[in-house]
VOLUMKE-725443 format. One record per atom (N, C-alpha, C, O): x, y, z; residue number from 1; atom name. Coordinates in nm, 4 decimals. Layout:
BEGIN
+----------+----------+----------+------+------+
:        x :        y :        z : resi : name :
+----------+----------+----------+------+------+
:        X :        Y :        Z :  NUM :   CA :
...
+----------+----------+----------+------+------+
***
This chain:
BEGIN
+----------+----------+----------+------+------+
:        x :        y :        z : resi : name :
+----------+----------+----------+------+------+
:  11.8881 :   3.4548 :  11.6857 :    1 :    N :
:  11.8753 :   3.5601 :  11.7682 :    1 :   CA :
:  11.8627 :   3.7040 :  11.7052 :    1 :    C :
:  11.9783 :   3.7431 :  11.6888 :    1 :    O :
:  11.7853 :   3.7878 :  11.6681 :    2 :    N :
:  11.8314 :   3.9094 :  11.6328 :    2 :   CA :
:  11.9093 :   3.9921 :  11.7319 :    2 :    C :
:  11.8990 :   3.9601 :  11.8503 :    2 :    O :
:  11.9652 :   4.0667 :  11.7080 :    3 :    N :
:  12.0035 :   4.1903 :  11.7788 :    3 :   CA :
:  11.9390 :   4.2827 :  11.9159 :    3 :    C :
:  11.9768 :   4.3020 :  12.0314 :    3 :    O :
:  11.8130 :   4.3293 :  11.8269 :    4 :    N :
:  11.7274 :   4.4117 :  11.8990 :    4 :   CA :
:  11.6707 :   4.3071 :  12.0256 :    4 :    C :
:  11.6789 :   4.3356 :  12.1451 :    4 :    O :
:  11.6089 :   4.1741 :  11.9680 :    5 :    N :
:  11.5698 :   4.1074 :  12.0899 :    5 :   CA :
:  11.6951 :   4.0868 :  12.1810 :    5 :    C :
:  11.6899 :   4.1383 :  12.2927 :    5 :    O :
:  11.8244 :   4.0064 :  12.1402 :    6 :    N :
:  11.9678 :   4.0728 :  12.2489 :    6 :   CA :
:  11.9756 :   4.1890 :  12.3537 :    6 :    C :
:  12.0280 :   4.1904 :  12.4650 :    6 :    O :
:  11.9104 :   4.2824 :  12.2875 :    7 :    N :
:  11.9138 :   4.3847 :  12.3663 :    7 :   CA :
:  11.7885 :   4.4298 :  12.4469 :    7 :    C :
:  11.8012 :   4.4855 :  12.5559 :    7 :    O :
:  11.6967 :   4.4105 :  12.4043 :    8 :    N :
:  11.6257 :   4.4061 :  12.5183 :    8 :   CA :
:  11.6147 :   4.2930 :  12.6210 :    8 :    C :
:  11.5276 :   4.3205 :  12.7035 :    8 :    O :
:  11.6686 :   4.1857 :  12.6417 :    9 :    N :
:  11.7017 :   4.0683 :  12.6937 :    9 :   CA :
:  11.7931 :   4.1319 :  12.7991 :    9 :    C :
:  11.7774 :   4.1349 :  12.9212 :    9 :    O :
:  11.9202 :   4.1962 :  12.7028 :   10 :    N :
:  11.9565 :   4.2693 :  12.8068 :   10 :   CA :
:  11.9101 :   4.3805 :  12.8964 :   10 :    C :
:  11.9117 :   4.3662 :  13.0187 :   10 :    O :
:  11.8741 :   4.4771 :  12.8460 :   11 :    N :
:  11.7466 :   4.5176 :  12.9267 :   11 :   CA :
:  11.6965 :   4.4884 :  13.0556 :   11 :    C :
:  11.7218 :   4.5552 :  13.1559 :   11 :    O :
:  11.6218 :   4.3829 :  13.0515 :   12 :    N :
:  11.5400 :   4.3207 :  13.1311 :   12 :   CA :
:  11.6112 :   4.2837 :  13.2450 :   12 :    C :
:  11.5682 :   4.3007 :  13.3591 :   12 :    O :
:  11.7836 :   4.2034 :  13.2013 :   13 :    N :
:  11.8730 :   4.1834 :  13.3091 :   13 :   CA :
:  11.8666 :   4.3085 :  13.3615 :   13 :    C :
:  11.8219 :   4.3180 :  13.4759 :   13 :    O :
:  11.9016 :   4.4084 :  13.3033 :   14 :    N :
:  11.9836 :   4.5423 :  13.4275 :   14 :   CA :
:  11.8718 :   4.5358 :  13.4647 :   14 :    C :
:  11.8753 :   4.4618 :  13.5630 :   14 :    O :
:  11.7449 :   4.5764 :  13.4429 :   15 :    N :
:  11.6202 :   4.6096 :  13.4864 :   15 :   CA :
:  11.6024 :   4.5127 :  13.6511 :   15 :    C :
:  11.5636 :   4.5642 :  13.7559 :   15 :    O :
:  11.6499 :   4.3374 :  13.6305 :   16 :    N :
:  11.5929 :   4.2833 :  13.7791 :   16 :   CA :
:  11.7270 :   4.2950 :  13.8271 :   16 :    C :
:  11.7700 :   4.2819 :  13.9417 :   16 :    O :
:  11.8021 :   4.3292 :  13.6907 :   17 :    N :
:  11.9111 :   4.2869 :  13.8769 :   17 :   CA :
:  11.9864 :   4.4002 :  14.0177 :   17 :    C :
:  12.1021 :   4.4237 :  14.0527 :   17 :    O :
:  11.8634 :   4.4421 :  14.0609 :   18 :    N :
:  11.8802 :   4.5405 :  14.1665 :   18 :   CA :
:  11.8355 :   4.4547 :  14.2301 :   18 :    C :
:  11.8953 :   4.4097 :  14.3278 :   18 :    O :
:  11.7296 :   4.4148 :  14.1939 :   19 :    N :
:  11.6810 :   4.3485 :  14.3104 :   19 :   CA :
:  11.6669 :   4.2159 :  14.3468 :   19 :    C :
:  11.5778 :   4.1613 :  14.4119 :   19 :    O :
:  11.7686 :   4.1709 :  14.2953 :   20 :    N :
:  11.8592 :   4.0039 :  14.3569 :   20 :   CA :
:  11.8871 :   3.9822 :  14.4405 :   20 :    C :
:  11.8294 :   4.0456 :  14.5289 :   20 :    O :
:  11.9525 :   3.9195 :  14.4692 :   21 :    N :
:  11.9957 :   3.9293 :  14.6342 :   21 :   CA :
:  12.1823 :   3.8901 :  14.6204 :   21 :    C :
:  12.2440 :   3.8103 :  14.6909 :   21 :    O :
:  12.2339 :   3.9702 :  14.5146 :   22 :    N :
:  12.3782 :   3.9386 :  14.4409 :   22 :   CA :
:  12.4478 :   4.0289 :  14.5343 :   22 :    C :
:  12.3928 :   4.1360 :  14.5598 :   22 :    O :
:  12.5497 :   4.0038 :  14.5833 :   23 :    N :
:  12.6370 :   4.0847 :  14.6687 :   23 :   CA :
:  12.7222 :   4.2875 :  14.4974 :   23 :    C :
:  12.7541 :   4.2972 :  14.3789 :   23 :    O :
:  12.7129 :   4.3594 :  14.5941 :   24 :    N :
:  12.7242 :   4.4869 :  14.4312 :   24 :   CA :
:  12.8898 :   4.4249 :  14.3668 :   24 :    C :
:  12.9288 :   4.4740 :  14.2608 :   24 :    O :
:  12.9421 :   4.3617 :  14.4085 :   25 :    N :
:  13.0219 :   4.3671 :  14.3207 :   25 :   CA :
:  12.9953 :   4.3111 :  14.1380 :   25 :    C :
:  13.0320 :   4.3417 :  14.0246 :   25 :    O :
:  12.8904 :   4.1931 :  14.2224 :   26 :    N :
:  12.8046 :   4.1438 :  14.1299 :   26 :   CA :
:  12.6845 :   4.1847 :  14.0145 :   26 :    C :
:  12.6379 :   4.1297 :  13.9146 :   26 :    O :
:  12.6664 :   4.2889 :  14.0734 :   27 :    N :
:  12.6124 :   4.3914 :  14.0329 :   27 :   CA :
:  12.6431 :   4.4451 :  13.9114 :   27 :    C :
:  12.5979 :   4.4184 :  13.8001 :   27 :    O :
:  12.7391 :   4.5372 :  13.9519 :   28 :    N :
:  12.8419 :   4.6601 :  13.8824 :   28 :   CA :
:  12.8637 :   4.5679 :  13.7994 :   28 :    C :
:  12.8267 :   4.6121 :  13.6906 :   28 :    O :
:  12.9234 :   4.4088 :  13.7807 :   29 :    N :
:  13.0313 :   4.4351 :  13.7197 :   29 :   CA :
:  12.9037 :   4.3538 :  13.5435 :   29 :    C :
:  12.9455 :   4.3416 :  13.4284 :   29 :    O :
:  12.7739 :   4.3214 :  13.5883 :   30 :    N :
:  12.7068 :   4.2518 :  13.5324 :   30 :   CA :
:  12.6217 :   4.3967 :  13.4869 :   30 :    C :
:  12.5975 :   4.4100 :  13.3669 :   30 :    O :
:  12.5801 :   4.4961 :  13.5756 :   31 :    N :
:  12.6069 :   4.6364 :  13.5371 :   31 :   CA :
:  12.6932 :   4.7069 :  13.4034 :   31 :    C :
:  12.6273 :   4.7704 :  13.3210 :   31 :    O :
:  12.8084 :   4.6961 :  13.3898 :   32 :    N :
:  12.8891 :   4.7586 :  13.2980 :   32 :   CA :
:  12.8915 :   4.6483 :  13.1973 :   32 :    C :
:  12.8701 :   4.6883 :  13.0829 :   32 :    O :
:  12.9171 :   4.4865 :  13.2129 :   33 :    N :
:  12.9267 :   4.4977 :  13.1012 :   33 :   CA :
:  12.8091 :   4.4562 :  12.9990 :   33 :    C :
:  12.8112 :   4.4313 :  12.8785 :   33 :    O :
:  12.7178 :   4.4582 :  13.0834 :   34 :    N :
:  12.5719 :   4.4950 :  13.0008 :   34 :   CA :
:  12.5757 :   4.5953 :  12.8736 :   34 :    C :
:  12.5809 :   4.5906 :  12.7506 :   34 :    O :
:  12.5703 :   4.6805 :  12.9700 :   35 :    N :
:  12.6580 :   4.8469 :  12.8827 :   35 :   CA :
:  12.7736 :   4.8294 :  12.7795 :   35 :    C :
:  12.7615 :   4.8811 :  12.6684 :   35 :    O :
:  12.8623 :   4.7730 :  12.8054 :   36 :    N :
:  12.9065 :   4.7364 :  12.7255 :   36 :   CA :
:  12.8622 :   4.6659 :  12.5782 :   36 :    C :
:  12.8903 :   4.7128 :  12.4679 :   36 :    O :
:  12.8231 :   4.6022 :  12.5911 :   37 :    N :
:  12.7179 :   4.4878 :  12.5825 :   37 :   CA :
:  12.6216 :   4.5994 :  12.4143 :   37 :    C :
:  12.6364 :   4.6030 :  12.2922 :   37 :    O :
:  12.5316 :   4.6676 :  12.5172 :   38 :    N :
:  12.4753 :   4.6852 :  12.4680 :   38 :   CA :
:  12.5330 :   4.8450 :  12.3610 :   38 :    C :
:  12.4754 :   4.9032 :  12.2691 :   38 :    O :
:  12.6428 :   4.8658 :  12.4159 :   39 :    N :
:  12.7277 :   4.9883 :  12.3697 :   39 :   CA :
:  12.7410 :   4.9053 :  12.1604 :   39 :    C :
:  12.7110 :   4.9413 :  12.0465 :   39 :    O :
:  12.7989 :   4.7952 :  12.2238 :   40 :    N :
:  12.8414 :   4.7590 :  12.0819 :   40 :   CA :
:  12.7289 :   4.6956 :  11.9903 :   40 :    C :
:  12.7157 :   4.7233 :  11.8710 :   40 :    O :
:  12.6710 :   4.6310 :  12.0420 :   41 :    N :
:  12.5470 :   4.6130 :  11.9653 :   41 :   CA :
:  12.4626 :   4.7268 :  11.8924 :   41 :    C :
:  12.4384 :   4.6997 :  11.7748 :   41 :    O :
:  12.4349 :   4.7948 :  11.9179 :   42 :    N :
:  12.3854 :   4.9284 :  11.9271 :   42 :   CA :
:  12.4910 :   5.0125 :  11.7228 :   42 :    C :
:  12.4544 :   5.0358 :  11.6076 :   42 :    O :
:  12.6117 :   5.0214 :  11.7978 :   43 :    N :
:  12.7153 :   5.0594 :  11.7022 :   43 :   CA :
:  12.7572 :   4.9205 :  11.6002 :   43 :    C :
:  12.8521 :   4.9307 :  11.5225 :   43 :    O :
:  12.6670 :   4.7767 :  11.6108 :   44 :    N :
:  12.6508 :   4.7148 :  11.4778 :   44 :   CA :
:  12.4584 :   4.7285 :  11.3954 :   44 :    C :
:  12.3956 :   4.7208 :  11.2898 :   44 :    O :
:  12.4493 :   4.7465 :  11.5032 :   45 :    N :
:  12.2999 :   4.7457 :  11.4399 :   45 :   CA :
:  12.3476 :   4.8905 :  11.3667 :   45 :    C :
:  12.3156 :   4.8884 :  11.2479 :   45 :    O :
:  12.3906 :   4.9698 :  11.3916 :   46 :    N :
:  12.3666 :   5.1258 :  11.3314 :   46 :   CA :
:  12.4791 :   5.1179 :  11.1750 :   46 :    C :
:  12.4789 :   5.1910 :  11.0760 :   46 :    O :
:  12.5573 :   5.0097 :  11.2058 :   47 :    N :
:  12.6272 :   4.9997 :  11.0762 :   47 :   CA :
:  12.5646 :   4.9192 :  10.9905 :   47 :    C :
:  12.5881 :   4.9589 :  10.8764 :   47 :    O :
:  12.4932 :   4.8210 :  10.9912 :   48 :    N :
:  12.3626 :   4.7246 :  10.9153 :   48 :   CA :
:  12.2648 :   4.8004 :  10.8645 :   48 :    C :
:  12.1837 :   4.7586 :  10.7818 :   48 :    O :
:  12.2672 :   4.9377 :  10.9195 :   49 :    N :
:  12.1550 :   4.9960 :  10.8839 :   49 :   CA :
:  12.2319 :   5.0889 :  10.7733 :   49 :    C :
:  12.1480 :   5.1042 :  10.6845 :   49 :    O :
:  12.2908 :   5.1232 :  10.7548 :   50 :    N :
:  12.3805 :   5.2150 :  10.6838 :   50 :   CA :
:  12.3741 :   5.1720 :  10.5785 :   50 :    C :
:  12.3200 :   5.2261 :  10.4820 :   50 :    O :
:  12.4551 :   5.0174 :  10.5825 :   51 :    N :
:  12.4905 :   4.9371 :  10.4728 :   51 :   CA :
:  12.3194 :   4.8788 :  10.3513 :   51 :    C :
:  12.2901 :   4.8447 :  10.2367 :   51 :    O :
:  12.2745 :   4.8981 :  10.4536 :   52 :    N :
:  12.1156 :   4.8434 :  10.4155 :   52 :   CA :
:  12.0433 :   4.9905 :  10.3193 :   52 :    C :
:  11.9801 :   4.9696 :  10.2158 :   52 :    O :
:  12.0634 :   5.1192 :  10.3680 :   53 :    N :
:  11.9967 :   5.1961 :  10.3621 :   53 :   CA :
:  12.0646 :   5.3064 :  10.2441 :   53 :    C :
:  12.0310 :   5.4084 :  10.1840 :   53 :    O :
:  12.1781 :   5.2167 :  10.2541 :   54 :    N :
:  12.3202 :   5.3214 :  10.1249 :   54 :   CA :
:  12.1911 :   5.1857 :   9.9587 :   54 :    C :
:  12.0749 :   5.1540 :   9.9332 :   54 :    O :
:  12.2392 :   5.1787 :   9.9416 :   55 :    N :
:  12.1541 :   5.1879 :   9.7885 :   55 :   CA :
:  12.0528 :   5.2244 :   9.7739 :   55 :    C :
:  12.0319 :   5.2584 :   9.6574 :   55 :    O :
:  11.9290 :   5.2414 :   9.8740 :   56 :    N :
:  11.8685 :   5.2883 :   9.8132 :   56 :   CA :
:  11.8710 :   5.4460 :   9.8424 :   56 :    C :
:  11.8079 :   5.5116 :   9.7595 :   56 :    O :
:  11.9387 :   5.5261 :   9.9559 :   57 :    N :
:  12.0325 :   5.6955 :   9.8928 :   57 :   CA :
:  12.1343 :   5.7468 :   9.6854 :   57 :    C :
:  12.1681 :   5.8361 :   9.6077 :   57 :    O :
:  12.1273 :   5.5401 :   9.7242 :   58 :    N :
:  12.1865 :   5.5961 :   9.5608 :   58 :   CA :
:  12.3382 :   5.6422 :   9.5631 :   58 :    C :
:  12.3916 :   5.7168 :   9.4810 :   58 :    O :
:  12.4264 :   5.5531 :   9.7290 :   59 :    N :
:  12.5597 :   5.5877 :   9.7151 :   59 :   CA :
:  12.6387 :   5.4601 :   9.6042 :   59 :    C :
:  12.7615 :   5.4660 :   9.6100 :   59 :    O :
:  12.6024 :   5.3883 :   9.5413 :   60 :    N :
:  12.6671 :   5.3490 :   9.4605 :   60 :   CA :
:  12.7013 :   5.3989 :   9.3499 :   60 :    C :
:  12.6891 :   5.3247 :   9.2525 :   60 :    O :
:  12.7572 :   5.5452 :   9.3263 :   61 :    N :
:  12.7407 :   5.6301 :   9.2173 :   61 :   CA :
:  12.8926 :   5.5904 :   9.1017 :   61 :    C :
:  12.9272 :   5.6031 :   8.9843 :   61 :    O :
:  12.9503 :   5.5285 :   9.2538 :   62 :    N :
:  13.0787 :   5.4749 :   9.1337 :   62 :   CA :
:  13.0460 :   5.3548 :   9.1262 :   62 :    C :
:  13.1575 :   5.3447 :   9.0752 :   62 :    O :
:  13.0105 :   5.2659 :   9.1257 :   63 :    N :
:  13.0255 :   5.1574 :   9.0169 :   63 :   CA :
:  12.9730 :   5.1694 :   8.8169 :   63 :    C :
:  12.8907 :   5.2330 :   8.7510 :   63 :    O :
:  13.1081 :   5.0392 :   8.7834 :   64 :    N :
:  13.1165 :   5.0460 :   8.6766 :   64 :   CA :
:  13.0191 :   4.9257 :   8.6379 :   64 :    C :
:  13.0379 :   4.8153 :   8.6890 :   64 :    O :
:  12.8903 :   4.9523 :   8.5261 :   65 :    N :
:  12.8150 :   4.9141 :   8.5170 :   65 :   CA :
:  12.7689 :   4.9391 :   8.3882 :   65 :    C :
:  12.7060 :   5.0442 :   8.4003 :   65 :    O :
:  12.7627 :   4.8988 :   8.2549 :   66 :    N :
:  12.6928 :   4.9565 :   8.1356 :   66 :   CA :
:  12.5194 :   4.9319 :   8.1198 :   66 :    C :
:  12.5168 :   4.8089 :   8.1242 :   66 :    O :
:  12.4207 :   4.9616 :   8.1092 :   67 :    N :
:  12.2838 :   4.8972 :   8.1122 :   67 :   CA :
:  12.2918 :   4.9252 :   7.9149 :   67 :    C :
:  12.3066 :   5.0147 :   7.8316 :   67 :    O :
:  12.2667 :   4.7565 :   7.9289 :   68 :    N :
:  12.2112 :   4.6957 :   7.7544 :   68 :   CA :
:  12.1202 :   4.7756 :   7.6784 :   68 :    C :
:  12.0098 :   4.7991 :   7.7278 :   68 :    O :
:  12.1501 :   4.8216 :   7.5646 :   69 :    N :
:  12.0050 :   4.8518 :   7.4958 :   69 :   CA :
:  12.0849 :   4.9703 :   7.3719 :   69 :    C :
:  12.2067 :   4.9788 :   7.3874 :   69 :    O :
:  12.0417 :   5.0331 :   7.2880 :   70 :    N :
:  12.1121 :   5.0903 :   7.2291 :   70 :   CA :
:  12.0255 :   5.2806 :   7.1979 :   70 :    C :
:  11.9220 :   5.3226 :   7.1461 :   70 :    O :
:  12.1355 :   5.3346 :   7.2607 :   71 :    N :
:  12.1041 :   5.4139 :   7.3218 :   71 :   CA :
:  11.9980 :   5.5219 :   7.2273 :   71 :    C :
:  11.9647 :   5.4987 :   7.1110 :   71 :    O :
:  11.9612 :   5.6270 :   7.2973 :   72 :    N :
:  11.8108 :   5.6750 :   7.2445 :   72 :   CA :
:  11.7010 :   5.6016 :   7.1882 :   72 :    C :
:  11.6281 :   5.6886 :   7.1408 :   72 :    O :
:  11.6600 :   5.5125 :   7.1716 :   73 :    N :
:  11.6178 :   5.3590 :   7.1475 :   73 :   CA :
:  11.4454 :   5.4145 :   7.1837 :   73 :    C :
:  11.3530 :   5.3608 :   7.1226 :   73 :    O :
:  11.4118 :   5.5475 :   7.3085 :   74 :    N :
:  11.3213 :   5.5392 :   7.3203 :   74 :   CA :
:  11.2280 :   5.6550 :   7.2472 :   74 :    C :
:  11.1076 :   5.6751 :   7.2637 :   74 :    O :
:  11.3647 :   5.7574 :   7.1213 :   75 :    N :
:  11.3299 :   5.8444 :   7.0021 :   75 :   CA :
:  11.2970 :   5.7360 :   6.9092 :   75 :    C :
:  11.2615 :   5.7618 :   6.7942 :   75 :    O :
+----------+----------+----------+------+------+
***
């Protein structure tokens, strides 16, 4: 299950928890735990996105490698 799917399910639980017949202590506890879970998943998704976008933005400028081929081969 992806992180985005988990966030959607947590959102559904938060939306429905107020309509269920649980005591207020349980409602508050579930809401706080769901909020913490969404924060953690959001941070993980942000870090994952940054790692995926880094190669596209040329963030590997310190990589030590050389391309094969003779210099000025196209001239």
